[in-house]
C-alpha positions in Angstrom: 0.0 0.0 0.0 3.0 2.4 0.1 4.5 4.5 2.7 1.9 6.4 4.7 4.4 8.7 6.5 5.0 12.2 5.3 8.6 13.3 5.2 7.8 16.3 7.3 6.6 14.2 10.2 9.9 12.3 10.2 12.4 15.1 9.7 12.9 17.7 12.5 12.5 21.4 11.7 15.8 22.7 10.5 17.0 26.1 9.3 20.3 27.5 8.0 21.4 30.4 10.1 24.2 32.9 9.4 26.2 33.3 12.6 29.1 35.3 11.1 30.6 37.4 13.8 28.7 35.6 16.6 30.8 32.5 17.2 32.9 34.0 19.9 29.9 35.5 21.7 28.1 32.1 21.5 31.1 30.3 22.9 31.4 32.9 25.7 27.7 33.0 26.6 27.9 30.4 29.4 31.7 30.0 29.6 31.4 29.9 33.4 29.8 26.5 33.1 32.5 23.8 32.1 29.8 21.7 30.4 29.2 24.5 27.9 32.4 23.7 26.1 31.2 20.1 25.7 28.2 21.1 23.7 28.1 21.2 19.9 27.4 24.6 18.2 23.9 23.4 17.4 23.2 22.5 21.0 24.6 25.9 22.2 22.4 27.8 19.7 19.3 25.8 20.8 20.0 26.6 24.4 20.4 30.3 23.7 17.2 30.3 21.6 15.2 28.6 24.4 16.6 31.0 27.0 15.7 34.0 24.8 12.2 32.7 24.1 11.6 32.1 27.8 12.7 35.6 28.6 10.4 37.1 25.9 7.5 35.0 27.1 8.0 35.9 30.7 8.3 39.6 29.8 5.0 39.4 27.9 3.1 37.5 30.6 0.5 39.5 32.4 1.9 41.0 35.6 -0.1 40.4 38.9 -1.5 43.6 40.3 0.7 45.3 42.9 -0.5 44.9 46.5 -0.7 48.2 48.2 
């Protein structure tokens, strides 16, 4: 009956990103953590993206009213 899977459901989302001039900043981002040097560039970029998204999301979240 043929393959019922779509290629998009098997392959993870991927993009090509130009990081010219950013490599040193990426490597230094968490240089205080010795495990950072063990990560691949892709893993470092994913961590930085997640951290940035979490910050944006928390900044956009409704703030509870101040008690006064």
